[in-house]
N, CA, C and O atoms as CSV, one atom per row, in Angstrom:
chain,resi,resn,atom,element,x,y,z
A,1,MET,N,N,-3.787,16.765,-13.792
A,1,MET,CA,C,-3.686,15.348,-14.055
A,1,MET,C,C,-2.211,14.957,-14.052
A,1,MET,O,O,-1.411,15.560,-14.767
A,2,THR,N,N,-1.851,13.974,-13.272
A,2,THR,CA,C,-0.477,13.508,-13.185
A,2,THR,C,C,-0.319,12.217,-13.950
A,2,THR,O,O,-1.094,11.275,-13.784
A,3,THR,N,N,0.701,12.187,-14.794
A,3,THR,CA,C,1.004,10.980,-15.548
A,3,THR,C,C,2.276,10.387,-14.976
A,3,THR,O,O,3.280,11.084,-14.832
A,4,SER,N,N,2.238,9.114,-14.651
A,4,SER,CA,C,3.451,8.463,-14.166
A,4,SER,C,C,3.751,7.263,-15.035
A,4,SER,O,O,2.859,6.656,-15.627
A,5,HIS,N,N,5.023,6.939,-15.096
A,5,HIS,CA,C,5.452,5.790,-15.876
A,5,HIS,C,C,5.510,4.581,-14.962
A,5,HIS,O,O,5.870,4.687,-13.790
A,6,ILE,N,N,5.157,3.450,-15.504
A,6,ILE,CA,C,5.136,2.226,-14.710
A,6,ILE,C,C,6.517,1.899,-14.182
A,6,ILE,O,O,6.657,1.493,-13.028
A,7,ASN,N,N,7.550,2.070,-15.012
A,7,ASN,CA,C,8.906,1.720,-14.628
A,7,ASN,C,C,9.769,2.962,-14.441
A,7,ASN,O,O,10.906,2.990,-14.912
A,8,ASP,N,N,9.258,3.988,-13.767
A,8,ASP,CA,C,10.012,5.217,-13.562
A,8,ASP,C,C,11.180,4.951,-12.633
A,8,ASP,O,O,10.996,4.666,-11.450
A,9,ILE,N,N,12.382,5.047,-13.178
A,9,ILE,CA,C,13.580,4.851,-12.360
A,9,ILE,C,C,14.301,6.167,-12.125
A,9,ILE,O,O,15.343,6.196,-11.470
A,10,THR,N,N,13.756,7.256,-12.653
A,10,THR,CA,C,14.434,8.541,-12.542
A,10,THR,C,C,14.190,9.205,-11.197
A,10,THR,O,O,14.996,10.021,-10.751
A,11,GLY,N,N,13.088,8.863,-10.552
A,11,GLY,CA,C,12.742,9.528,-9.303
A,11,GLY,C,C,12.017,10.845,-9.525
A,11,GLY,O,O,11.649,11.521,-8.565
A,12,LEU,N,N,11.811,11.211,-10.781
A,12,LEU,CA,C,11.169,12.487,-11.069
A,12,LEU,C,C,9.716,12.523,-10.623
A,12,LEU,O,O,9.192,13.590,-10.304
A,13,ASP,N,N,9.066,11.378,-10.599
A,13,ASP,CA,C,7.674,11.356,-10.161
A,13,ASP,C,C,7.531,11.710,-8.684
A,13,ASP,O,O,6.454,12.105,-8.238
A,14,ASP,N,N,8.614,11.570,-7.931
A,14,ASP,CA,C,8.567,11.873,-6.500
A,14,ASP,C,C,8.752,13.359,-6.207
A,14,ASP,O,O,8.556,13.789,-5.070
A,15,LEU,N,N,9.122,14.145,-7.206
A,15,LEU,CA,C,9.352,15.569,-6.990
A,15,LEU,C,C,8.035,16.335,-6.959
A,15,LEU,O,O,7.125,16.076,-7.747
A,16,ASP,N,N,7.959,17.255,-6.061
A,16,ASP,CA,C,6.781,18.111,-5.947
A,16,ASP,C,C,7.127,19.453,-6.570
A,16,ASP,O,O,7.957,20.177,-6.020
A,17,PRO,N,N,6.520,19.815,-7.706
A,17,PRO,CA,C,6.861,21.072,-8.375
A,17,PRO,C,C,6.633,22.302,-7.506
A,17,PRO,O,O,7.267,23.338,-7.708
A,18,ALA,N,N,5.735,22.186,-6.550
A,18,ALA,CA,C,5.443,23.328,-5.687
A,18,ALA,C,C,6.581,23.608,-4.713
A,18,ALA,O,O,6.758,24.747,-4.280
A,19,THR,N,N,7.349,22.590,-4.367
A,19,THR,CA,C,8.413,22.786,-3.374
A,19,THR,C,C,9.815,22.563,-3.937
A,19,THR,O,O,10.804,22.807,-3.246
A,20,THR,N,N,9.908,22.113,-5.155
A,20,THR,CA,C,11.208,21.853,-5.768
A,20,THR,C,C,11.545,22.988,-6.718
A,20,THR,O,O,10.783,23.266,-7.645
A,21,PRO,N,N,12.693,23.658,-6.498
A,21,PRO,CA,C,13.041,24.752,-7.405
A,21,PRO,C,C,13.336,24.223,-8.812
A,21,PRO,O,O,13.879,23.131,-8.984
A,22,ALA,N,N,12.968,25.016,-9.799
A,22,ALA,CA,C,13.220,24.637,-11.188
A,22,ALA,C,C,14.719,24.661,-11.453
A,22,ALA,O,O,15.430,25.549,-10.984
A,23,ARG,N,N,15.189,23.681,-12.206
A,23,ARG,CA,C,16.603,23.604,-12.548
A,23,ARG,C,C,16.739,23.342,-14.034
A,23,ARG,O,O,15.838,22.804,-14.678
A,24,ASP,N,N,17.861,23.726,-14.551
A,24,ASP,CA,C,18.183,23.455,-15.949
A,24,ASP,C,C,18.424,21.952,-16.091
A,24,ASP,O,O,19.198,21.376,-15.326
A,25,ALA,N,N,17.775,21.319,-17.053
A,25,ALA,CA,C,17.870,19.867,-17.225
A,25,ALA,C,C,18.938,19.469,-18.238
A,25,ALA,O,O,18.977,18.321,-18.679
A,26,THR,N,N,19.803,20.408,-18.609
A,26,THR,CA,C,20.822,20.119,-19.616
A,26,THR,C,C,21.693,18.934,-19.226
A,26,THR,O,O,21.898,18.027,-20.033
A,27,ASN,N,N,22.200,18.930,-18.015
A,27,ASN,CA,C,23.083,17.847,-17.583
A,27,ASN,C,C,22.334,16.521,-17.484
A,27,ASN,O,O,22.880,15.471,-17.822
A,28,PHE,N,N,21.099,16.566,-17.028
A,28,PHE,CA,C,20.269,15.366,-16.944
A,28,PHE,C,C,20.092,14.763,-18.334
A,28,PHE,O,O,20.263,13.558,-18.520
A,29,ARG,N,N,19.750,15.606,-19.307
A,29,ARG,CA,C,19.570,15.131,-20.681
A,29,ARG,C,C,20.880,14.611,-21.266
A,29,ARG,O,O,20.883,13.641,-22.024
A,30,ARG,N,N,21.984,15.253,-20.917
A,30,ARG,CA,C,23.290,14.813,-21.410
A,30,ARG,C,C,23.635,13.430,-20.873
A,30,ARG,O,O,24.170,12.595,-21.602
A,31,ILE,N,N,23.335,13.189,-19.612
A,31,ILE,CA,C,23.579,11.869,-19.014
A,31,ILE,C,C,22.752,10.806,-19.723
A,31,ILE,O,O,23.270,9.741,-20.059
A,32,ILE,N,N,21.489,11.081,-19.950
A,32,ILE,CA,C,20.616,10.128,-20.635
A,32,ILE,C,C,21.142,9.845,-22.042
A,32,ILE,O,O,21.176,8.692,-22.470
A,33,ALA,N,N,21.550,10.885,-22.759
A,33,ALA,CA,C,22.068,10.706,-24.120
A,33,ALA,C,C,23.346,9.872,-24.106
A,33,ALA,O,O,23.528,9.005,-24.960
A,34,ALA,N,N,24.232,10.128,-23.143
A,34,ALA,CA,C,25.475,9.361,-23.042
A,34,ALA,C,C,25.185,7.902,-22.713
A,34,ALA,O,O,25.811,7.002,-23.272
A,35,ARG,N,N,24.238,7.666,-21.809
A,35,ARG,CA,C,23.849,6.296,-21.464
A,35,ARG,C,C,23.329,5.568,-22.689
A,35,ARG,O,O,23.663,4.405,-22.916
A,36,ASP,N,N,22.508,6.253,-23.482
A,36,ASP,CA,C,21.964,5.638,-24.691
A,36,ASP,C,C,23.073,5.311,-25.691
A,36,ASP,O,O,23.031,4.267,-26.342
A,37,LYS,N,N,24.060,6.195,-25.817
A,37,LYS,CA,C,25.182,5.945,-26.720
A,37,LYS,C,C,26.011,4.752,-26.255
A,37,LYS,O,O,26.468,3.952,-27.071
A,38,VAL,N,N,26.203,4.634,-24.949
A,38,VAL,CA,C,26.945,3.488,-24.408
A,38,VAL,C,C,26.211,2.195,-24.744
A,38,VAL,O,O,26.833,1.225,-25.175
A,39,ASN,N,N,24.911,2.175,-24.553
A,39,ASN,CA,C,24.123,0.976,-24.873
A,39,ASN,C,C,24.198,0.639,-26.358
A,39,ASN,O,O,24.318,-0.529,-26.727
A,40,GLU,N,N,24.128,1.663,-27.210
A,40,GLU,CA,C,24.238,1.435,-28.654
A,40,GLU,C,C,25.620,0.894,-29.011
A,40,GLU,O,O,25.745,0.006,-29.854
A,41,ALA,N,N,26.657,1.432,-28.368
A,41,ALA,CA,C,28.026,0.979,-28.640
A,41,ALA,C,C,28.212,-0.471,-28.197
A,41,ALA,O,O,28.886,-1.245,-28.877
A,42,LYS,N,N,27.622,-0.842,-27.069
A,42,LYS,CA,C,27.712,-2.237,-26.609
A,42,LYS,C,C,27.052,-3.176,-27.613
A,42,LYS,O,O,27.583,-4.244,-27.916
A,43,GLU,N,N,25.888,-2.772,-28.126
A,43,GLU,CA,C,25.191,-3.591,-29.119
A,43,GLU,C,C,26.011,-3.702,-30.400
A,43,GLU,O,O,26.089,-4.779,-30.990
A,44,GLU,N,N,26.620,-2.606,-30.836
A,44,GLU,CA,C,27.440,-2.612,-32.042
A,44,GLU,C,C,28.674,-3.488,-31.854
A,44,GLU,O,O,29.058,-4.225,-32.764
A,45,LEU,N,N,29.294,-3.414,-30.687
A,45,LEU,CA,C,30.468,-4.239,-30.412
A,45,LEU,C,C,30.107,-5.721,-30.435
A,45,LEU,O,O,30.841,-6.531,-31.001
A,46,GLN,N,N,28.984,-6.074,-29.825
A,46,GLN,CA,C,28.542,-7.466,-29.849
A,46,GLN,C,C,28.275,-7.912,-31.283
A,46,GLN,O,O,28.649,-9.020,-31.665
A,47,ALA,N,N,27.638,-7.069,-32.071
A,47,ALA,CA,C,27.358,-7.413,-33.467
A,47,ALA,C,C,28.653,-7.580,-34.259
A,47,ALA,O,O,28.753,-8.466,-35.108
A,48,ALA,N,N,29.636,-6.735,-33.986
A,48,ALA,CA,C,30.921,-6.835,-34.685
A,48,ALA,C,C,31.633,-8.128,-34.320
A,48,ALA,O,O,32.208,-8.787,-35.186
A,49,VAL,N,N,31.599,-8.493,-33.045
A,49,VAL,CA,C,32.221,-9.750,-32.618
A,49,VAL,C,C,31.476,-10.931,-33.236
A,49,VAL,O,O,32.106,-11.875,-33.714
A,50,ASP,N,N,30.165,-10.890,-33.232
A,50,ASP,CA,C,29.370,-11.967,-33.850
A,50,ASP,C,C,29.718,-12.112,-35.337
A,50,ASP,O,O,29.848,-13.228,-35.840
A,51,ALA,N,N,29.867,-10.985,-36.033
A,51,ALA,CA,C,30.208,-11.026,-37.453
A,51,ALA,C,C,31.607,-11.591,-37.659
A,51,ALA,O,O,31.845,-12.357,-38.593
A,52,ALA,N,N,32.528,-11.211,-36.783
A,52,ALA,CA,C,33.894,-11.735,-36.884
A,52,ALA,C,C,33.898,-13.247,-36.695
A,52,ALA,O,O,34.564,-13.969,-37.437
A,53,ARG,N,N,33.158,-13.720,-35.707
A,53,ARG,CA,C,33.081,-15.168,-35.466
A,53,ARG,C,C,32.436,-15.873,-36.655
A,53,ARG,O,O,32.898,-16.934,-37.074
A,54,SER,N,N,31.377,-15.291,-37.195
A,54,SER,CA,C,30.691,-15.894,-38.344
A,54,SER,C,C,31.608,-15.957,-39.562
A,54,SER,O,O,31.467,-16.833,-40.415
A,55,SER,N,N,32.542,-15.025,-39.630
A,55,SER,CA,C,33.496,-14.998,-40.750
A,55,SER,C,C,34.688,-15.915,-40.513
A,55,SER,O,O,35.556,-16.052,-41.376
A,56,GLY,N,N,34.728,-16.541,-39.342
A,56,GLY,CA,C,35.797,-17.482,-39.062
A,56,GLY,C,C,36.958,-16.936,-38.253
A,56,GLY,O,O,37.950,-17.636,-38.051
A,57,ASP,N,N,36.855,-15.696,-37.784
A,57,ASP,CA,C,37.929,-15.149,-36.959
A,57,ASP,C,C,37.991,-15.872,-35.625
A,57,ASP,O,O,36.960,-16.219,-35.047
A,58,SER,N,N,39.193,-16.096,-35.142
A,58,SER,CA,C,39.397,-16.821,-33.882
A,58,SER,C,C,39.229,-15.870,-32.697
A,58,SER,O,O,39.240,-14.648,-32.844
A,59,TRP,N,N,39.075,-16.474,-31.523
A,59,TRP,CA,C,39.002,-15.686,-30.295
A,59,TRP,C,C,40.330,-14.985,-30.043
A,59,TRP,O,O,40.356,-13.940,-29.393
A,60,THR,N,N,41.425,-15.533,-30.541
A,60,THR,CA,C,42.731,-14.887,-30.414
A,60,THR,C,C,42.746,-13.563,-31.178
A,60,THR,O,O,43.216,-12.546,-30.667
A,61,VAL,N,N,42.224,-13.589,-32.410
A,61,VAL,CA,C,42.163,-12.376,-33.228
A,61,VAL,C,C,41.218,-11.356,-32.607
A,61,VAL,O,O,41.536,-10.170,-32.526
A,62,ILE,N,N,40.072,-11.820,-32.178
A,62,ILE,CA,C,39.080,-10.911,-31.566
A,62,ILE,C,C,39.644,-10.314,-30.285
A,62,ILE,O,O,39.516,-9.113,-30.045
A,63,GLY,N,N,40.269,-11.154,-29.461
A,63,GLY,CA,C,40.886,-10.648,-28.237
A,63,GLY,C,C,41.945,-9.600,-28.527
A,63,GLY,O,O,42.028,-8.586,-27.835
A,64,ALA,N,N,42.765,-9.846,-29.560
A,64,ALA,CA,C,43.800,-8.877,-29.929
A,64,ALA,C,C,43.174,-7.541,-30.343
A,64,ALA,O,O,43.678,-6.478,-29.981
A,65,ALA,N,N,42.078,-7.601,-31.102
A,65,ALA,CA,C,41.396,-6.380,-31.524
A,65,ALA,C,C,40.837,-5.604,-30.332
A,65,ALA,O,O,40.763,-4.375,-30.357
A,66,LEU,N,N,40.448,-6.333,-29.298
A,66,LEU,CA,C,39.872,-5.711,-28.103
A,66,LEU,C,C,40.926,-5.338,-27.065
A,66,LEU,O,O,40.643,-4.615,-26.109
A,67,GLY,N,N,42.153,-5.843,-27.266
A,67,GLY,CA,C,43.209,-5.572,-26.297
A,67,GLY,C,C,43.092,-6.428,-25.051
A,67,GLY,O,O,43.547,-6.040,-23.975
A,68,ILE,N,N,42.474,-7.607,-25.201
A,68,ILE,CA,C,42.303,-8.525,-24.079
A,68,ILE,C,C,42.695,-9.928,-24.545
A,68,ILE,O,O,42.935,-10.148,-25.732
A,69,SER,N,N,42.758,-10.862,-23.616
A,69,SER,CA,C,43.113,-12.238,-23.980
A,69,SER,C,C,41.959,-12.910,-24.715
A,69,SER,O,O,40.816,-12.458,-24.660
A,70,LYS,N,N,42.290,-14.011,-25.410
A,70,LYS,CA,C,41.233,-14.759,-26.105
A,70,LYS,C,C,40.227,-15.311,-25.105
A,70,LYS,O,O,39.033,-15.395,-25.396
A,71,GLN,N,N,40.714,-15.690,-23.918
A,71,GLN,CA,C,39.802,-16.213,-22.900
A,71,GLN,C,C,38.836,-15.130,-22.415
A,71,GLN,O,O,37.643,-15.378,-22.242
A,72,ALA,N,N,39.368,-13.937,-22.203
A,72,ALA,CA,C,38.516,-12.828,-21.756
A,72,ALA,C,C,37.503,-12.455,-22.837
A,72,ALA,O,O,36.353,-12.135,-22.537
A,73,ALA,N,N,37.938,-12.499,-24.095
A,73,ALA,CA,C,37.018,-12.194,-25.200
A,73,ALA,C,C,35.889,-13.209,-25.246
A,73,ALA,O,O,34.721,-12.850,-25.400
A,74,TYR,N,N,36.248,-14.489,-25.111
A,74,TYR,CA,C,35.213,-15.530,-25.142
A,74,TYR,C,C,34.262,-15.396,-23.954
A,74,TYR,O,O,33.050,-15.539,-24.108
A,75,GLN,N,N,34.810,-15.123,-22.775
A,75,GLN,CA,C,33.950,-14.997,-21.595
A,75,GLN,C,C,32.979,-13.843,-21.750
A,75,GLN,O,O,31.822,-13.930,-21.337
A,76,ARG,N,N,33.460,-12.758,-22.349
A,76,ARG,CA,C,32.592,-11.578,-22.479
A,76,ARG,C,C,31.602,-11.700,-23.619
A,76,ARG,O,O,30.450,-11.286,-23.488
A,77,PHE,N,N,32.044,-12.271,-24.754
A,77,PHE,CA,C,31.218,-12.240,-25.961
A,77,PHE,C,C,30.783,-13.596,-26.472
A,77,PHE,O,O,29.852,-13.676,-27.273
A,78,GLY,N,N,31.427,-14.663,-26.035
A,78,GLY,CA,C,31.155,-15.965,-26.595
A,78,GLY,C,C,29.918,-16.634,-26.054
A,78,GLY,O,O,29.285,-17.439,-26.738
A,79,ARG,N,N,29.583,-16.313,-24.867
A,79,ARG,CA,C,28.390,-16.913,-24.252
A,79,ARG,C,C,27.224,-15.978,-24.493
A,79,ARG,O,O,27.162,-14.881,-23.939
A,80,ARG,N,N,26.313,-16.422,-25.319
A,80,ARG,CA,C,25.166,-15.580,-25.674
A,80,ARG,C,C,24.296,-15.345,-24.449
A,80,ARG,O,O,24.051,-16.246,-23.647
A,81,ARG,N,N,23.848,-14.126,-24.337
A,81,ARG,CA,C,22.958,-13.767,-23.232
A,81,ARG,C,C,21.573,-14.326,-23.481
A,81,ARG,O,O,21.118,-14.408,-24.622
A,82,ALA,N,N,20.904,-14.711,-22.399
A,82,ALA,CA,C,19.550,-15.268,-22.527
A,82,ALA,C,C,18.555,-14.172,-22.820
A,82,ALA,O,O,17.363,-14.443,-22.962
């Protein structure tokens, strides 16, 4: 019985175990873990910027903390994603 995921983006469902040699999945798992950490860090950064704005910090201060201009900070974080 083969189980496939509706949104499989890994390409693993296309592999045929009978013709594909087994490989160590350590690096594959490491990539997935790193990707997940990046996504978590992006969410945390957005939350930190939102909290700073709610506390009254200016885009100048936020930009300085990020090492970018106030305009770049606003463009990246000021416009809420839909």
